[in-house]
C-alpha positions as CSV (number, residue, x, y, z in Angstrom):
1,M,-3.1,-158.9,93.9
2,Q,-0.3,-159.7,96.4
3,K,-0.2,-158.0,99.8
4,Q,2.9,-155.8,100.0
5,L,4.2,-152.9,102.0
6,T,7.1,-150.6,101.1
7,Q,9.8,-149.9,103.6
8,Q,8.9,-146.2,103.6
9,H,5.2,-147.0,104.4
10,L,6.3,-149.4,107.2
11,R,8.4,-146.6,108.8
12,R,5.2,-144.5,109.1
13,H,2.9,-147.5,110.0
14,P,5.0,-150.2,111.7
15,E,1.8,-151.7,113.2
16,K,0.9,-153.0,109.7
17,L,3.7,-155.5,109.8
18,E,1.5,-157.7,111.9
19,R,-0.7,-158.4,108.9
20,F,2.1,-160.5,107.4
21,D,3.4,-163.9,108.4
22,R,6.0,-164.8,105.8
23,V,7.4,-162.4,103.2
24,R,9.9,-162.1,100.4
25,I,12.0,-159.0,100.1
26,W,12.1,-157.1,96.8
27,S,14.8,-154.6,96.0
28,D,13.6,-152.2,93.4
29,E,17.1,-150.7,93.2
30,W,18.3,-154.0,91.7
31,G,15.0,-155.3,90.3
32,M,15.5,-158.5,92.2
33,W,14.5,-160.6,95.2
34,W,16.7,-161.1,98.2
35,R,18.0,-164.7,98.4
36,P,17.7,-166.8,101.6
37,S,19.8,-165.6,104.5
38,A,20.2,-162.3,102.7
39,S,22.9,-163.9,100.6
40,G,22.6,-161.9,97.4
41,Y,19.9,-161.3,94.8
42,T,17.9,-163.3,92.3
43,P,15.4,-162.4,89.6
44,N,13.6,-165.7,90.2
45,T,10.8,-165.8,92.8
46,E,11.4,-169.5,93.3
47,E,15.0,-168.8,94.4
48,A,14.0,-165.9,96.7
49,G,14.2,-166.2,100.5
50,V,11.1,-166.5,102.5
51,Y,11.4,-164.6,105.8
52,D,9.4,-164.2,109.0
53,A,7.9,-160.7,108.6
54,Y,9.6,-159.3,111.7
55,D,13.0,-160.8,110.7
56,A,12.7,-159.3,107.3
57,W,11.8,-155.9,108.8
58,A,14.9,-156.1,111.1
59,R,17.0,-156.8,108.1
60,V,15.8,-153.9,105.9
61,K,14.6,-151.1,108.2
62,H,18.1,-149.5,108.2
63,C,18.2,-149.4,104.4
64,G,18.1,-146.0,102.7
65,P,15.1,-144.9,100.5
66,E,17.2,-145.4,97.4
67,K,17.0,-149.1,97.8
68,R,13.2,-149.0,97.4
69,I,12.6,-152.1,99.5
70,T,9.2,-153.8,99.5
71,L,8.0,-156.7,101.7
72,V,5.7,-159.0,99.7
73,A,3.5,-161.7,101.2
74,A,4.9,-165.2,100.5
């Protein structure tokens, strides 16, 4: 099972972010991965961006709950 944390969980427990090194960003709203440099979405894991965990969090922490963002260990 892959390590993952939802955006909503990280808002309550930001200290858990330190458990991750590199992550992919999943948007359940679109059912796709974020591409590198946050330049769109892809359904293919191989085309997904791999982000530093803290960089990924900085990119998604402002998103609303309707996006249903999850950070998944890469």
